[in-house]
C-alpha positions in Angstrom: 9.3 -242.0 -64.9 8.5 -238.3 -65.4 5.6 -237.7 -67.8 6.7 -234.3 -69.3 3.4 -233.7 -71.1 1.5 -233.9 -67.9 4.1 -231.9 -66.0 3.9 -229.0 -68.7 0.1 -229.1 -68.4 0.2 -228.7 -64.6 2.5 -225.7 -65.2 0.0 -224.3 -67.7 -2.7 -224.6 -65.1 -0.6 -222.8 -62.5 0.2 -219.9 -65.0 -3.5 -219.6 -65.8 -4.2 -219.4 -62.1 -1.5 -216.6 -61.7 -3.0 -214.8 -64.8 -6.6 -215.2 -63.4 -5.6 -213.8 -60.0 -3.7 -210.9 -61.5 -6.6 -209.9 -63.8 -9.4 -210.4 -61.3 -8.0 -209.3 -57.9 -7.4 -205.5 -57.7 -5.7 -205.9 -54.3 -3.1 -208.4 -55.9 -2.2 -205.7 -58.4 -1.8 -203.2 -55.6 0.7 -205.6 -53.8 2.6 -206.2 -57.0 3.1 -202.5 -57.6 4.1 -202.1 -53.9 6.5 -205.0 -54.3 8.2 -203.3 -57.4 8.5 -200.1 -55.4 10.1 -202.1 -52.5 12.5 -203.9 -54.7 13.5 -200.7 -56.6 14.1 -199.0 -53.1 16.1 -201.8 -52.0 18.4 -201.7 -55.1 18.6 -197.8 -54.9 19.4 -197.8 -51.2 21.7 -200.8 -51.7 20.3 -202.9 -48.9 22.4 -205.9 -47.8 21.7 -209.2 -49.7 20.1 -210.9 -46.7 17.8 -207.9 -46.3 16.8 -208.1 -49.9 16.2 -211.8 -49.4 14.1 -211.1 -46.4 12.1 -208.3 -48.4 11.5 -210.8 -51.3 10.3 -213.5 -49.0 8.0 -211.0 -47.3 6.6 -209.9 -50.7 6.1 -213.6 -51.8 4.2 -214.2 -48.4 1.9 -211.3 -48.9 1.2 -212.2 -52.7 0.6 -215.9 -51.6 -1.8 -214.9 -48.8 -3.7 -212.7 -51.3 -4.0 -215.6 -53.9 -5.1 -217.9 -51.1 -7.8 -215.2 -50.1 -9.0 -215.1 -53.8 -9.1 -218.9 -54.1 -11.0 -219.2 -50.9 -13.5 -216.4 -51.8 -14.2 -218.2 -55.1 -14.6 -221.5 -53.4 -17.1 -220.0 -51.0 -19.1 -218.3 -53.9 -19.1 -221.8 -55.6 -20.6 -223.4 -52.5 -23.3 -220.8 -51.9 -24.8 -217.9 -53.7 -27.1 -216.9 -50.9 -25.9 -214.6 -48.1 -24.9 -216.8 -45.2 -23.2 -215.7 -42.1 -20.7 -218.7 -42.4 -19.6 -217.6 -45.8 -19.2 -214.0 -44.6 -17.1 -215.2 -41.7 -14.9 -217.4 -43.9 -14.2 -214.4 -46.4 -13.6 -211.9 -43.5 -11.2 -214.3 -41.9 -9.4 -214.8 -45.3 -9.2 -211.0 -45.8 -7.9 -210.6 -42.3 -5.2 -213.1 -43.1 -4.0 -210.8 -45.9 -4.3 -207.8 -43.8 -2.0 -209.3 -41.1 0.6 -210.4 -43.6 0.6 -206.9 -45.2 1.0 -205.2 -41.8 3.8 -207.5 -41.1 5.4 -206.7 -44.4 5.2 -203.0 -43.7 6.8 -203.5 -40.2 9.7 -205.6 -41.8 10.1 -203.0 -44.6 10.3 -200.2 -42.0 12.8 -202.1 -39.9 15.0 -202.6 -43.0 14.6 -199.2 -44.6 14.6 -196.8 -41.7 18.4 -197.3 -40.9 19.2 -196.6 -44.6 16.9 -193.5 -44.8 18.3 -192.0 -41.6 22.0 -192.2 -42.5 
């Protein structure tokens, strides 16, 4: 049997996490602004539905990696306050994950938008 009170509480935790990430992570705000621009460009240029779907999936991937990065950084900060090379490496790898996903998003965006911009 589904416990709706417990389910609603779990959603409230999730929304709190999203709110916290939005208010504490400057890079997430930048990604969201870029996402709004990309979606608007897709609508204006009338990209095909499957291309818009690919853009949206790519946006969700970048936002998800940014939130994972934030969670990992907070976890590392919880584990140790002292400067340790292992903590730095974990944070750097996590940031690298976001960078790779963002570069991939730019490439996908260019592959989709260039044909529309050159016609």
